[in-house]
C-alpha positions in Angstrom: 121.2 91.1 117.1 117.9 92.3 118.1 115.8 94.1 115.5 112.1 95.9 117.4 110.1 97.2 113.9 107.8 99.3 115.5 105.0 100.3 113.8 102.2 102.7 115.6 102.5 106.5 115.1 101.4 107.5 119.0 104.0 108.2 121.4 102.5 106.2 124.4 102.1 103.1 122.7 101.0 100.0 123.7 102.8 97.9 121.6 106.0 99.2 122.1 105.6 99.6 125.0 105.5 95.9 125.8 108.1 95.3 122.6 110.2 97.4 125.0 110.0 95.5 128.3 110.1 92.7 126.6 113.3 93.9 124.8 114.3 94.9 128.1 114.0 92.0 129.9 116.2 89.6 127.1 119.1 91.9 127.8 120.7 92.2 125.0 121.5 95.4 122.8 118.9 95.6 120.0 117.9 98.3 117.5 114.8 100.4 117.3 113.3 100.2 113.8 109.9 102.8 114.2 108.5 102.7 110.3 106.7 105.6 111.0 110.4 107.7 111.3 111.4 105.5 107.9 110.6 106.4 104.4 109.7 103.4 103.0 108.1 103.2 99.1 105.6 101.0 98.5 105.7 98.2 96.1 105.3 99.1 92.8 105.2 95.3 91.5 107.5 95.6 88.8 109.4 92.7 89.8 112.6 93.8 89.1 113.8 92.0 92.9 113.7 89.2 91.2 116.3 89.7 88.2 118.6 91.4 91.1 118.0 90.3 93.9 117.2 93.3 95.5 114.7 96.6 95.8 115.9 99.6 93.2 114.6 101.8 95.2 116.8 103.5 97.5 115.4 103.8 100.8 114.7 102.7 104.5 113.3 99.3 103.9 116.8 97.9 102.3 118.1 99.4 105.8 116.0 97.5 107.3 116.7 94.3 105.3 120.5 94.9 106.3 120.2 94.7 109.8 117.7 91.4 109.2 121.2 89.6 107.2 122.9 90.2 111.3 119.9 90.0 113.0 119.2 87.1 115.5 115.5 88.2 117.0 113.1 89.6 115.6 110.3 91.7 117.3 107.5 93.6 115.4 105.1 95.3 117.3 101.8 96.7 115.5 98.3 98.2 116.6 95.8 96.6 114.4 94.0 98.6 112.5 90.5 97.4 110.8 91.4 94.1 111.5 95.1 94.5 109.8 97.9 96.4 109.5 98.9 99.4 109.8 100.3 101.4 106.6 104.4 101.7 107.3 104.0 97.9 108.0 101.6 96.9 105.4 104.8 98.5 102.8 107.4 96.8 104.6 105.8 93.5 104.0 104.8 94.4 100.7 108.6 95.3 99.7 109.5 91.9 101.3 108.8 90.2 97.9 112.5 89.9 97.0 112.5 87.1 100.6 109.9 85.5 99.6 111.2 85.2 95.7 114.4 83.6 97.4 112.3 80.9 100.0 110.2 79.7 96.9 111.0 80.2 93.7 114.7 79.6 93.8 115.1 77.1 96.9 117.4 79.2 99.0 118.0 78.5 102.2 117.7 81.8 104.2 119.1 82.3 107.5 116.9 81.1 110.1 115.7 84.0 112.7 113.5 83.8 115.7 110.4 86.2 115.7 108.4 87.8 118.5 105.1 89.6 117.7 103.5 91.9 120.3 99.6 93.1 118.7 97.6 95.5 120.0 93.9 96.2 120.0 90.6 98.0 120.9 87.5 96.2 121.5 87.1 92.4 122.7 86.4 91.1 119.3 87.4 88.0 119.2 88.2 87.4 115.7 90.4 91.1 115.9 93.7 89.2 115.7 93.1 86.6 113.1 93.8 88.7 109.4 96.8 90.6 110.8 98.0 86.9 112.7 97.2 85.9 109.2 99.0 88.5 106.8 102.5 88.9 110.0 102.8 84.9 109.7 102.8 84.7 105.9 105.8 87.6 106.1 107.7 86.6 108.5 107.7 82.6 107.0 109.2 84.3 103.6 112.0 85.6 105.6 112.5 82.7 107.0 111.6 83.8 111.1 110.1 81.7 112.8 108.2 82.9 115.3 108.1 81.5 119.1 105.7 83.8 120.0 103.3 85.9 119.1 101.2 87.9 122.2 97.8 89.2 121.3 96.3 92.4 124.0 93.2 93.3 123.6 91.2 96.2 125.5 93.8 99.0 124.7 91.5 102.1 123.8 94.0 105.0 125.0 98.0 105.8 125.0 99.9 104.7 127.6 96.6 102.4 129.0 99.1 99.3 128.9 100.9 100.7 131.8 97.4 100.4 134.1 97.9 96.6 133.1 100.1 93.9 135.2 99.0 91.3 133.2 99.7 92.1 130.3 103.2 93.8 131.2 104.2 90.6 133.4 103.6 88.2 130.5 106.0 89.9 127.9 108.4 90.1 131.0 108.5 86.6 131.6 108.9 85.7 127.9 112.3 87.9 128.3 113.5 86.5 130.6 112.5 82.9 129.4 115.1 84.3 126.4 117.6 85.7 128.6 117.7 82.1 130.0 117.7 80.1 127.3 120.5 82.3 126.0 122.6 82.6 129.2 122.5 77.9 129.2 123.5 78.4 125.3 126.4 80.9 126.1 127.8 78.5 129.5 
């Protein structure tokens, strides 16, 4: 199962358009987990998840974690907001604390999952992706997600703008075809 986490409030989200193209080329059904349509509370640092190995808050973060337990591929698509993740993605990241605890404190062997990240940004600052990439990689490592590919697409100011960027679309198309080809050869 593939999970596509999207973290943009825009209808014409460039990161989502790219990630959906990637998912289409992979050729597997996926669950789209749009963080702007979910109810995810903030972590309150109570550490109860360390005792129960689950957050006590009953919201959509727990549904995401249930999906994650069945996933073989996690795609995270997000714009860059002030060099970091948008608030709903940061809330999900923080709520993943129990996975960090299980992996690094309890030394539990978590299921391995493959991951792909698609980040988009406006502007041309060569360092614009550094903070969000660090945050995302640390989070995904805690979930035991091995990042296979990390896309960074800049100079995308307007909604739908990526539709005019054939080079960006081709990059994700080729990656999706590569993944499909690898899966097909494994299935034989």
